[in-house]
C-alpha positions as CSV (number, residue, x, y, z in Angstrom):
1,M,91.6,131.5,88.3
2,L,89.9,132.5,85.0
3,D,86.1,133.3,84.4
4,N,84.5,132.2,81.4
5,K,85.6,135.4,79.5
6,G,88.7,134.5,80.3
7,F,88.7,130.8,79.0
8,D,86.8,132.4,75.7
9,D,90.2,134.3,75.0
10,W,92.3,131.1,76.1
11,A,90.3,128.8,73.6
12,F,92.6,129.3,70.7
13,D,95.9,127.9,72.2
14,Y,94.1,126.1,75.1
15,D,95.0,122.7,74.2
16,E,98.9,123.7,73.0
17,A,99.3,125.3,76.6
18,V,97.6,121.9,78.6
19,S,100.4,119.8,76.2
20,M,103.2,122.2,76.8
21,S,102.7,121.8,80.8
22,D,102.4,118.1,80.4
23,K,105.3,117.6,78.5
24,R,107.5,119.8,81.3
25,D,106.0,117.7,83.9
26,A,104.9,121.0,85.5
27,Y,102.1,121.8,87.5
28,P,99.1,121.9,86.7
29,F,98.7,119.6,83.7
30,A,101.7,117.4,84.7
31,G,100.4,113.5,83.6
32,Y,97.6,115.2,81.6
33,A,98.0,112.5,78.4
34,D,98.1,109.7,80.9
35,M,95.1,110.8,82.8
36,M,93.2,110.9,79.6
37,K,94.3,107.5,78.6
38,S,93.3,106.2,82.0
39,I,90.0,108.0,82.0
40,R,89.1,107.0,78.6
41,K,89.8,103.2,79.1
42,T,87.3,103.3,82.0
43,V,84.7,104.6,79.5
44,R,85.5,102.3,76.9
45,E,84.9,99.5,79.4
46,K,81.1,100.8,79.3
47,G,81.1,100.1,75.4
48,R,78.9,102.8,73.5
49,A,78.0,104.7,76.9
50,R,76.0,107.9,77.2
51,V,78.7,110.3,78.8
52,L,77.9,113.4,80.4
53,D,81.0,115.5,80.6
54,L,81.3,118.7,82.7
55,G,83.7,121.3,81.6
56,F,84.6,119.8,78.2
57,G,86.3,122.9,77.1
58,T,87.4,122.6,73.4
59,G,86.3,118.7,73.3
60,A,89.9,117.8,72.7
61,F,89.2,114.8,75.2
62,T,85.5,114.4,74.7
63,S,86.0,114.1,70.8
64,A,87.7,110.9,71.2
65,L,84.8,109.5,73.3
66,Y,82.6,110.6,70.5
67,A,84.8,109.0,68.0
68,D,84.4,105.9,70.0
69,G,80.9,105.8,69.3
70,C,79.7,107.5,72.9
71,E,76.7,109.4,73.2
72,I,78.0,113.0,74.4
73,W,76.1,115.4,76.6
74,G,78.1,118.3,78.1
75,Q,78.0,121.6,79.9
76,D,80.7,124.2,79.7
77,F,80.8,127.9,80.6
78,S,82.9,129.2,77.9
79,E,81.0,130.0,74.8
80,K,83.9,129.9,72.4
81,M,85.1,126.7,73.7
82,V,81.7,125.0,73.0
83,E,81.5,126.4,69.5
84,E,85.1,124.7,69.1
85,A,83.6,121.6,70.5
86,K,80.5,121.5,68.4
87,E,82.8,121.5,65.4
88,K,84.3,118.5,66.6
89,M,81.2,117.0,67.9
90,P,78.3,117.9,65.7
91,K,75.8,115.3,66.9
92,A,76.7,116.1,70.6
93,H,74.2,117.8,72.9
94,L,76.4,120.6,74.4
95,V,75.1,123.3,76.8
96,T,76.7,126.6,77.6
97,G,76.4,127.6,81.2
98,D,78.2,127.4,84.5
99,F,77.4,124.3,86.5
100,C,78.7,125.8,89.6
101,G,75.5,127.4,89.7
102,G,73.6,124.2,88.7
103,L,73.4,121.5,86.1
104,A,71.2,122.6,83.2
105,P,67.9,121.2,83.2
106,E,68.1,119.1,80.1
107,L,71.1,117.3,81.5
108,A,69.7,116.9,84.7
109,A,66.7,115.2,82.9
110,N,68.5,112.4,81.5
111,S,70.6,109.4,83.2
112,Y,73.9,108.5,82.0
113,D,76.8,105.5,82.0
114,C,79.7,107.8,83.0
115,I,80.0,111.2,84.2
116,V,83.0,112.7,83.6
117,A,84.8,115.9,84.8
118,T,88.4,116.8,84.1
119,Y,90.1,119.8,85.2
120,S,86.8,121.5,86.0
121,L,85.5,121.0,89.3
122,H,88.3,122.9,90.8
123,H,86.2,125.9,90.0
124,F,84.1,125.5,92.8
125,A,84.7,128.0,95.6
126,S,84.9,125.2,98.4
127,D,85.2,121.7,98.8
128,G,81.6,121.6,100.5
129,E,80.0,123.2,97.6
130,K,82.1,120.6,95.1
131,I,80.9,117.5,97.3
132,R,77.1,118.7,97.4
133,F,77.5,119.0,93.5
134,I,78.9,115.5,93.1
135,R,76.3,113.8,95.2
136,S,73.5,115.4,93.2
137,L,75.0,113.7,90.3
138,M,75.1,110.3,91.7
139,P,71.3,109.5,91.3
140,L,71.8,110.3,87.5
141,L,74.0,107.4,87.1
142,N,72.5,104.3,85.5
143,D,73.2,100.6,87.1
144,G,76.8,100.1,87.0
145,G,77.6,103.6,86.1
146,V,80.6,105.5,87.2
147,F,81.6,109.3,88.0
148,I,85.1,110.3,87.3
149,M,87.2,113.1,88.1
150,G,90.2,114.0,86.8
151,D,92.3,117.0,88.2
152,V,95.0,118.5,90.3
153,A,94.7,116.2,92.7
154,F,96.4,114.3,95.9
155,E,96.3,111.7,98.1
156,T,97.2,113.7,101.3
157,R,97.2,116.8,102.6
158,A,100.8,116.7,103.0
159,E,101.3,116.4,99.3
160,Y,98.8,119.0,98.5
161,E,101.4,121.4,100.8
162,F,104.3,120.2,99.1
163,E,103.2,120.9,95.7
164,R,102.0,124.2,96.7
165,R,105.3,125.2,98.0
166,L,107.1,123.6,94.6
167,A,104.9,125.4,92.2
168,A,105.5,128.9,94.2
169,E,104.1,131.9,92.3
170,E,102.4,129.6,89.5
171,W,100.0,128.1,92.2
172,D,96.4,129.3,92.0
173,D,94.9,129.7,95.4
174,D,91.7,130.3,94.1
175,E,91.0,126.8,92.6
176,C,89.7,124.3,94.8
177,Y,91.9,121.0,94.5
178,S,90.6,117.8,96.2
179,V,92.5,115.6,98.6
180,Y,91.7,112.1,98.7
181,E,91.7,111.6,102.7
182,E,89.3,114.5,103.0
183,L,87.1,113.6,99.8
184,E,86.5,109.9,100.6
185,P,84.9,110.1,103.9
186,E,82.2,112.8,102.2
187,L,82.0,110.6,99.3
188,P,82.5,107.0,100.5
189,G,83.6,104.2,97.9
190,T,85.6,106.6,96.1
191,E,88.9,105.3,94.7
192,F,92.0,107.2,94.1
193,E,94.3,106.6,90.8
194,K,97.9,109.0,91.5
195,I,98.7,109.8,87.9
196,S,101.3,112.3,88.9
197,H,103.0,114.6,91.3
198,C,100.0,116.8,91.0
199,G,97.3,115.1,89.1
200,G,94.8,112.2,89.8
201,V,91.7,110.5,89.0
202,F,88.7,109.7,91.5
203,R,86.3,107.2,90.5
204,L,83.1,106.5,92.3
205,T,80.7,103.9,90.9
206,K,76.7,104.1,91.7
207,E,76.9,101.0,93.4
208,A,80.1,101.6,95.7
209,Y,78.5,105.1,96.4
210,E,75.2,103.5,97.7
211,S,77.1,100.5,99.5
212,G,79.7,103.1,101.1
213,C,76.7,105.5,102.6
214,Q,74.9,102.6,104.0
215,C,78.1,101.4,105.8
216,R,78.8,105.0,107.1
217,E,75.3,105.3,108.2
218,R,75.2,101.9,110.0
219,T,78.9,102.0,111.6
220,G,79.7,105.8,111.4
221,L,82.6,104.7,109.2
222,T,83.4,104.2,105.7
223,E,84.7,100.9,104.2
224,R,88.3,102.6,103.7
225,Q,88.2,103.9,107.2
226,I,87.4,100.3,108.6
227,K,90.0,98.8,106.5
228,R,92.7,101.6,107.4
229,L,92.0,100.8,111.2
230,F,92.0,96.8,110.5
231,E,95.6,97.4,109.0
232,K,96.6,99.6,111.9
233,Y,95.9,97.0,114.6
234,L,97.2,94.1,112.8
235,R,100.5,96.0,112.9
236,L,100.2,97.2,116.4
237,L,99.1,94.1,117.5
238,R,102.0,92.4,115.7
239,I,99.6,89.9,114.3
240,T,101.3,89.9,110.8
241,P,103.3,88.4,109.2
242,P,102.9,85.6,111.4
243,W,99.4,85.3,110.4
244,D,97.9,86.1,107.1
245,V,94.4,87.7,108.3
246,K,92.0,89.1,105.5
247,L,88.9,91.5,106.3
248,E,85.5,90.6,105.1
249,L,82.6,92.9,105.6
250,V,79.4,90.9,105.8
251,R,76.1,92.4,104.7
252,D,74.0,89.3,105.4
253,P,70.5,90.4,107.3
254,G,70.5,86.8,108.7
255,W,74.1,87.3,110.7
256,R,73.3,88.5,114.2
257,K,77.2,88.9,115.4
258,T,78.8,92.2,115.1
259,G,82.3,90.7,114.8
260,D,83.6,86.9,114.6
261,F,86.5,85.3,112.7
262,R,87.6,82.1,110.7
263,I,90.6,80.6,111.4
264,D,92.8,78.0,109.8
265,C,95.6,77.2,112.8
266,D,97.6,75.1,110.6
267,D,98.2,77.3,107.8
268,R,98.0,80.5,110.2
269,K,95.4,82.2,108.3
270,A,92.2,84.0,109.5
271,V,89.4,86.2,108.1
272,L,87.9,88.7,110.5
273,M,84.3,89.2,109.7
274,L,82.4,92.6,110.6
275,N,79.0,93.2,110.4
276,V,78.6,96.4,108.4
277,L,74.7,95.6,107.8
278,E,73.0,95.7,111.6
279,P,75.9,96.1,113.9
280,K,75.2,95.8,117.7
281,N,78.4,97.7,118.9
282,S,78.5,101.3,117.9
283,N,82.3,101.5,118.1
284,M,83.4,99.5,115.2
285,E,87.2,100.1,116.1
286,E,86.4,98.5,119.6
287,V,85.2,95.5,117.7
288,I,88.1,95.4,115.2
289,V,90.6,95.3,118.2
290,H,88.8,92.7,120.3
291,E,88.3,90.1,117.2
292,L,91.9,90.5,116.5
293,M,92.8,90.0,120.3
294,H,91.4,86.8,119.9
295,I,93.4,85.8,117.0
296,K,96.4,86.9,118.9
297,L,95.6,84.7,121.7
298,Y,94.7,81.8,119.8
299,P,97.6,79.6,120.6
300,L,97.1,80.1,124.3
301,D,93.4,79.4,123.7
302,Q,94.3,75.9,122.0
303,V,97.0,74.9,124.7
304,T,94.4,75.8,127.4
305,E,91.7,73.7,125.8
306,S,94.3,71.0,125.5
307,L,95.0,71.1,129.3
308,I,91.3,71.1,130.0
309,L,90.6,68.0,128.2
310,S,93.8,66.4,129.5
311,A,92.9,67.2,133.1
312,F,89.0,66.3,132.7
313,P,89.1,63.6,129.6
314,D,85.4,62.6,130.4
315,E,82.6,64.5,129.7
316,G,80.7,65.8,132.7
317,P,80.1,68.4,135.1
318,A,83.6,69.2,136.0
319,Q,84.8,69.5,132.1
320,D,81.8,71.7,131.3
321,F,82.7,74.0,134.5
322,A,86.4,74.4,133.5
323,Y,85.2,75.0,129.8
324,R,82.8,77.5,130.9
325,Q,85.1,79.3,133.5
326,F,87.8,79.2,130.8
327,F,86.0,80.9,128.2
328,T,84.5,83.5,130.5
329,S,87.8,84.4,131.6
330,L,89.4,84.6,128.1
331,E,86.3,86.9,126.9
332,Q,87.0,89.2,130.0
333,T,90.5,89.2,129.2
334,V,90.3,90.2,125.5
335,E,87.7,92.8,126.4
336,E,89.8,94.6,128.8
337,L,93.2,94.0,126.8
338,A,91.1,95.5,123.7
339,K,90.3,98.6,126.2
340,C,93.7,99.2,127.2
341,F,94.6,99.4,123.3
342,L,92.1,101.4,122.4
343,K,92.7,104.2,125.3
344,E,96.6,104.2,124.2
345,F,96.1,104.1,120.6
346,G,92.2,104.3,119.7
347,E,90.4,106.9,117.4
348,D,87.2,106.2,119.4
349,K,87.6,106.1,123.0
350,E,83.7,105.5,123.8
351,F,83.6,102.2,124.7
352,S,81.0,99.6,125.4
353,F,80.6,97.3,128.3
354,G,79.8,94.4,125.9
355,R,78.8,91.3,127.1
356,C,81.4,90.9,129.8
357,K,79.3,93.5,131.8
358,S,77.4,90.9,133.7
359,F,80.1,88.3,134.3
360,K,81.8,87.6,137.2
361,S,85.3,89.2,138.7
362,F,88.4,87.4,138.3
363,N,88.4,86.9,142.1
364,E,85.0,85.2,141.9
365,L,86.0,83.0,139.1
366,Y,89.2,82.0,140.9
367,D,87.0,81.1,144.2
368,G,84.8,79.0,141.7
369,L,87.7,77.0,140.5
370,K,88.1,75.4,144.1
371,S,84.9,73.7,144.0
372,I,85.8,71.4,141.3
373,D,85.7,67.8,142.3
């Protein structure tokens, strides 16, 4: 990995080298042009935005934002590249310095609509340092603001390892590239757009980050992790395709349940609702399986209710007793089945006793049925 002097020497033909790598679809700059178009589109959606560019280099990309009318602030550690960039953007506020040692004070004193880093944050020595730095940037975003990182990047560790073997001796082991499945839990709310076999764009809005941090604090999981578990158990329980089930994360302080569902039996559609603001159960995976199990058993639920009404058509103690025993037995069965699935497939095997802890046993329930008049 080059230091600031190396980039000074590279400054005169840096843009040409990037373009050649992109045209050859080769590591590390494959997809560069498409990546810049994607990032520019995001910035343009903010109008005449105030943009902080970290590692702007010669200003090849940033000057396009400058031409769009954006107010440009930036930091780069190559003195010669900063000089080139200043020629392209005379009114930009550009600072020479290595942001791996911290953001320049004059930049940290401002707020921004967009913070952009293209092929630059891989200079951090470790993922931990990079993540801490990105976290420090989030308070600098205005409401509706977005952090954007375009770089050599991968969705999974397997993709990273494949590209490393493919690039062979060209691979730079000193550079710290990001993997989405590992980055997102640390920066909840991050989205990833794959651009090429070795490049991608991470986006994280201020609101998504704050919401994601709150979700992780309250549930122990990020929203993406919750959605992944939801999709996992839809598949394992074979609920889809027969049912069309959506996930809704509830942030209503007045909603006291941890999980529930709305269902349209005629259209076979359901919405699983999870409380990510004040959940009563610490194992959100258990809640997901429990509620999906109710959907799985919903046809049996409906048949049994019909039989109860057929056997006890008149409202009274007998009908009330039958309903009460049925729903108690159903809840007990669902909870036990959920625990069986979690024991076999669960990532979090710390079960709660739930509301069935104080319920009667199956034998007691059966004996109670004999007393119905």
